[in-house]
C-alpha positions as MATLAB code, in Angstrom:
seq = 'XXXXXXXXXXXXXXXXXXXXXXXXXXXXXXXXXXXXXXXXXXXXXXXXXXXXXXXXXXXXXXXXXXXXXXXXXXXXXXXXXXXXXXXXXXXXXXXXXXXXXXXXXXXXXXXXXXXXXXXXXXXXXXXXXXXXXXXXXXXXXXXXXXXXXXXXXXXXXXXXXXXXXXXXXXXXXXXXXXXXXXXXXXXXXXXXXXXXXXXXXXXXXXXXXXXXXXXXXXXXXXXXXXXXXXXXXXXXXXXXXXXXXXXXXXXXXXXXXXXXXXXXXXXXXXXXXXXXXXXXXXXXXXXXXXXXXXXXXXXXXXXXXXXXXXXXXXXXXXXXXXXXXXXXXXXXXXXXXXXX';
ca = [
     -20.067  -13.039  -11.531;
     -18.478  -14.156   -8.262;
     -17.232  -11.500   -5.839;
     -15.959  -11.448   -2.269;
     -18.419   -9.183   -0.484;
     -18.560   -7.601    2.947;
     -22.169   -8.073    4.063;
     -21.782   -6.772    7.611;
     -18.963   -6.295   10.088;
     -16.816   -9.463   10.075;
     -19.257  -11.181    7.707;
     -17.630  -11.872    4.328;
     -19.136  -14.151    1.687;
     -18.473  -15.129   -1.922;
     -21.624  -13.894   -3.623;
     -23.179  -13.794   -7.060;
     -23.341  -10.114   -8.061;
     -24.067   -8.366  -11.363;
     -21.074   -8.073  -13.658;
     -20.328   -4.335  -13.993;
     -20.509   -2.521  -17.301;
     -17.902    0.140  -18.087;
     -18.928    3.782  -18.210;
     -17.725    5.732  -21.282;
     -14.325    6.489  -19.666;
     -13.842    3.113  -17.971;
     -12.242   -0.259  -18.664;
     -13.771   -3.563  -17.657;
     -10.964   -5.713  -16.258;
     -10.972   -9.463  -15.698;
      -9.117   -9.798  -12.421;
      -6.002  -11.948  -12.569;
      -4.528  -11.161   -9.157;
      -5.712   -9.087   -6.210;
      -3.586   -8.799   -3.090;
      -4.871   -8.470    0.463;
      -4.031   -5.260    2.333;
      -4.046   -4.669    6.079;
      -6.708   -2.015    5.492;
      -8.991   -4.732    4.085;
      -8.892   -6.433    7.470;
      -9.610   -3.139    9.249;
     -12.565   -2.473    6.966;
     -13.967   -5.928    7.698;
     -13.762   -5.380   11.444;
     -14.654   -1.696   11.764;
     -15.825   -0.185    8.435;
     -14.068    3.048    9.495;
     -15.187    5.027    6.427;
     -18.833    4.075    6.836;
     -19.106    2.401    3.422;
     -22.582    1.273    2.426;
     -22.882   -2.492    2.826;
     -22.901   -4.933    1.187;
     -19.926   -4.089   -1.012;
     -17.414   -5.908   -3.175;
     -14.095   -5.804   -1.356;
     -11.040   -4.135   -1.919;
      -8.537   -2.257   -3.892;
      -5.236   -3.814   -5.053;
      -5.390   -5.625   -8.384;
      -4.340   -6.261  -11.949;
      -5.855   -8.083  -14.888;
      -6.883   -8.067  -18.538;
      -9.106   -5.576  -20.357;
     -12.230   -7.342  -21.649;
     -14.461   -4.358  -22.503;
     -13.997   -0.655  -23.239;
     -16.197    2.363  -22.611;
     -17.158    4.363  -25.688;
     -14.802    7.251  -24.868;
     -11.731    5.184  -23.948;
      -8.527    5.834  -25.878;
      -5.095    4.285  -25.554;
      -6.305    0.823  -24.553;
      -7.448   -2.186  -26.565;
      -9.123   -5.443  -25.692;
      -6.636   -7.891  -24.258;
      -4.346   -5.272  -22.715;
      -2.754   -6.369  -19.454;
      -3.210   -3.584  -16.901;
      -2.306   -2.541  -13.388;
      -4.959   -0.430  -11.686;
      -5.119    2.280   -9.021;
      -8.092    2.410   -6.636;
      -8.249    6.174   -6.020;
     -10.384    8.120   -8.518;
     -10.232   11.881   -7.843;
     -13.337   13.812   -8.866;
     -11.380   16.593  -10.606;
     -13.563   19.494   -9.461;
     -13.439   19.795   -5.645;
     -11.156   22.239   -3.833;
      -8.503   19.580   -3.269;
      -8.442   18.557   -6.934;
      -8.351   22.093   -8.308;
      -5.818   23.085   -5.642;
      -3.210   20.513   -6.646;
      -4.015   17.850   -4.062;
      -6.204   15.473   -6.065;
      -4.950   12.508   -4.045;
      -6.752   14.059   -1.061;
      -9.964   14.557   -3.048;
     -13.041   15.260   -0.963;
     -15.357   13.393   -3.350;
     -13.042   10.617   -4.532;
     -14.206    7.299   -5.851;
     -12.375    4.373   -4.286;
     -12.425    0.653   -4.975;
     -14.044   -1.243   -2.130;
     -15.566    1.861   -0.542;
     -17.897    3.533   -3.003;
     -16.849    1.618   -6.120;
     -16.849   -2.159   -6.647;
     -13.543   -3.626   -5.512;
     -11.012   -5.981   -7.044;
     -11.876   -9.158   -5.110;
     -14.122  -10.210   -7.976;
     -13.998  -11.876  -11.353;
     -14.437   -8.471  -13.042;
     -14.143   -4.837  -11.995;
     -14.193   -1.422  -13.657;
     -11.533    1.269  -13.538;
     -11.349    4.757  -15.033;
      -8.888    4.798  -17.899;
      -6.618    7.412  -16.314;
      -6.215    5.173  -13.248;
      -4.862    2.221  -15.250;
      -1.511    1.532  -16.871;
      -0.641   -1.005  -19.548;
       1.675   -3.746  -18.337;
       4.589   -5.078  -20.381;
       4.336   -8.847  -20.799;
       7.299   -9.694  -18.529;
       5.572   -8.215  -15.448;
       3.478  -10.958  -13.823;
       0.003  -10.073  -12.609;
       0.663  -10.967   -8.976;
       3.555   -8.496   -8.857;
       1.520   -5.925  -10.814;
      -1.107   -6.095   -8.063;
       1.494   -4.249   -5.949;
       1.060   -1.213   -8.223;
      -0.891    0.922   -5.763;
       1.246   -0.131   -2.758;
       4.271    1.027   -4.762;
       2.567    4.362   -5.459;
       1.829    5.083   -1.806;
       5.299    3.959   -0.699;
       6.822    6.344   -3.238;
       4.660    9.066   -1.696;
       5.909    8.284    1.822;
       9.525    8.478    0.676;
       8.832   11.740   -1.145;
       7.254   13.206    1.992;
      10.438   12.332    3.893;
      12.340   14.650    1.492;
      15.425   12.445    1.574;
      18.719   13.576    0.109;
      21.747   11.506   -0.911;
      23.686   10.574    2.189;
      20.690   10.747    4.556;
      19.947    8.164    7.220;
      16.459    6.613    7.127;
      14.583    4.461    9.621;
      11.503    2.564    8.491;
       9.506    1.435   11.491;
       7.343   -1.545   10.559;
       8.085   -4.881    8.866;
       4.773   -5.219    7.050;
       4.533   -5.269    3.244;
       4.641   -1.483    2.938;
       7.711   -1.084    5.115;
       9.463   -3.772    3.073;
       8.496   -2.131   -0.228;
       9.807    1.221    1.043;
      13.088   -0.465    1.923;
      13.372   -1.829   -1.626;
      12.592    1.573   -3.137;
      15.122    3.287   -0.878;
      17.903    1.142   -2.366;
      17.918    3.461   -5.395;
      18.150    6.703   -3.399;
      21.902    6.846   -2.561;
      21.207    7.004    1.167;
      23.993    6.389    3.641;
      21.925    4.043    5.759;
      18.504    2.404    5.757;
      17.308    0.536    8.844;
      14.068   -1.435    9.025;
      12.717   -2.260   12.488;
      10.017   -4.797   13.241;
       9.011   -7.865   15.205;
       9.315  -10.802   12.823;
      12.580  -12.221   11.553;
      10.754  -13.848    8.620;
       9.586  -10.497    7.333;
      12.749   -8.598    8.172;
      14.645  -11.084    6.001;
      12.749   -9.607    3.009;
      14.015   -6.045    3.545;
      16.507   -6.208    0.695;
      19.842   -4.539    1.407;
      18.557   -2.563    4.405;
      19.932   -3.311    7.842;
      17.309   -4.729   10.185;
      16.598   -4.801   13.899;
      14.074   -6.980   15.707;
      12.602   -4.917   18.534;
      10.651   -7.774   20.149;
      11.130   -7.808   23.900;
      13.256   -4.655   23.916;
      12.174   -2.594   26.913;
      13.512    0.717   25.608;
      12.475    1.139   21.975;
      14.305    4.433   21.464;
      17.561    3.067   22.842;
      17.262   -0.006   20.613;
      16.594    2.034   17.487;
      19.422    4.470   18.191;
      21.829    1.625   18.984;
      21.077    0.171   15.548;
      22.486    3.400   14.131;
      25.499    3.834   16.359;
      23.626    6.018   18.832;
      23.099    8.783   16.269;
      19.683   10.121   15.294;
      18.065    9.609   11.898;
      17.369   12.273    9.295;
      13.927   10.806    8.638;
      11.717    8.112   10.100;
       8.722    6.625    8.315;
       6.108    5.211   10.652;
       4.758    2.184    8.785;
       3.007    0.755   11.820;
       0.178    2.108   13.924;
       1.539    0.705   17.179;
       4.775    2.561   17.841;
       4.982    5.071   20.732;
       5.290    8.375   18.923;
       7.423   10.164   21.511;
       9.966    7.344   21.611;
      10.190    7.596   17.836;
      10.551   11.380   17.932;
      13.520   11.024   20.248;
      15.313    9.044   17.519;
      15.365   11.979   15.093;
      18.263   14.319   14.528;
      17.651   18.029   14.775;
      15.506   19.162   11.852;
      14.520   15.540   11.314;
      11.238   14.449    9.779;
       8.683   11.917   11.037;
       6.369   10.673    8.289;
       3.050    9.193    9.391;
       2.335    6.565    6.756;
       0.147    4.405    9.001;
      -2.761    6.044   10.751;
      -2.182    6.171   14.503;
      -5.545    5.588   16.194;
      -6.956    7.509   19.117;
      -5.556   10.498   20.971;
      -1.765   10.504   20.757;
       0.455   12.450   23.167;
       3.197   14.310   21.311;
       6.267   15.872   22.904;
       5.846   19.294   21.351;
       8.757   20.676   23.353;
      11.098   18.359   21.418;
       9.408   19.353   18.185;
      10.076   22.979   19.094;
      13.669   22.838   20.296;
      14.840   20.371   17.616;
      12.760   21.976   14.836;
      11.292   18.594   13.947;
       8.697   18.077   11.235;
       5.663   15.812   11.497;
       4.314   14.976    8.041;
       1.435   12.856    6.797;
       1.531   10.539    3.782;
      -1.890    9.540    2.478;
      -2.570    8.049   -0.959;
      -0.152    9.413   -3.578;
       0.297   12.360   -5.896;
      -0.165   10.531   -9.196;
       2.944    8.386   -8.915;
       1.500    5.804  -11.322;
       4.149    6.209  -14.004;
       7.005    6.002  -11.504;
       5.468    2.885   -9.962;
       5.081    1.285  -13.378;
       8.708    2.064  -14.226;
       9.784    0.381  -11.006;
       7.668   -2.683  -11.778;
       9.302   -2.975  -15.185;
      12.831   -2.508  -13.842;
      12.568   -4.408  -10.562;
       9.475   -6.629  -10.769;
      11.554   -9.772  -10.359;
      12.979   -8.450   -7.102;
       9.475   -7.803   -5.738;
       8.157  -11.248   -6.613;
       9.217  -12.805   -3.298;
       6.981  -10.374   -1.412;
       3.924  -12.176   -2.823;
       4.345  -15.277   -0.720;
       0.991  -16.991   -1.243;
      -1.498  -17.479   -4.079;
      -5.024  -18.721   -3.420;
      -8.049  -18.969   -5.733;
     -10.896  -16.541   -5.249;
     -13.123  -19.175   -3.676;
     -10.480  -19.686   -0.947;
     -10.989  -16.074    0.118;
     -11.426  -16.921    3.794;
      -8.104  -18.740    3.898;
      -6.478  -15.770    2.152;
      -7.915  -13.273    4.630;
      -7.015  -15.464    7.620;
      -3.454  -15.886    6.361;
      -3.063  -12.135    5.868;
      -4.435  -11.477    9.351;
      -2.645  -14.164   11.343;
       0.229  -15.533    9.241;
       2.799  -12.815    9.847;
       5.495  -15.391   10.564;
       5.136  -16.976    7.113;
       3.238  -14.597    4.813;
       3.822  -11.105    3.461;
       1.469  -10.411    0.566;
      -1.337  -12.874   -0.119;
      -2.794  -12.848   -3.631;
      -6.232  -14.046   -4.659;
      -6.189  -15.233   -8.251;
      -8.336  -16.532  -11.072;
      -6.893  -19.762  -12.411;
      -3.613  -19.647  -14.307;
      -3.616  -15.890  -14.911;
      -1.669  -14.758  -11.835;
       1.803  -15.184  -13.282;
];
């Protein structure tokens, strides 16, 4: 089969690779749509997790079941499925301690399992969900992004009437803004740099921080000078202390994007304002909630998938995701007519 493979740092090719066979508890899926994630670009450039190369890239996808492992139940040939890349081992300390999403020995598409940028890929049956016919494959490829965005919002511990700031106008920040519409919050503000992307933030209020010398002042001004109950950091580039200063007392800063390098933190403010700094990594089995959202609101998410390119145009898809922030949000690689 054809697969987009990372051969070495910044060396990606469409290669002929063996078609995988499902293990007893796995499904073999014919990929219909696989969306590009920012982490795919980071893996290409840096391979931060030290994955063995070459490997079939990445992790967001949906498609049709074409083969079943001997022990699979609940699925039949021809089922349309959305898939989740994280496969907890089930026996490490994290898994047995209630934190399977932080599994020490996890399998993961595009890292130590074949990824979704291929004609076929395998997924463990518990990490797949059947798709109702009305949900198009390109929107269903947002299944795992929905899961992790639900996790970030859960980590923020928002209550009705709270005020939320989402810092970052990338696909994940925009998905969080859509999800927050159902949370009865008093105010949701999305801050970023690109008017094109901010225009996709749903009902949230938006602020373009480009060229603003004082980020904290700009973010507070967008909220009438009052601090936020929670801020989700959906970008790796924001100055953390400026963001901390935008929180109310007892506010919560959720680190959704990994902030690289050593990061100075104003611990005095954390102390005197009793602030909370919380991570959000992967998700705590939010597959069913994500599927429910796809069924109820899939049409509203469709405009986040702005481009569709065939698998053999993989380089154009990756370049668009990396450099087309003024015209692209989610870029889907597809196989023929199956994407919709």
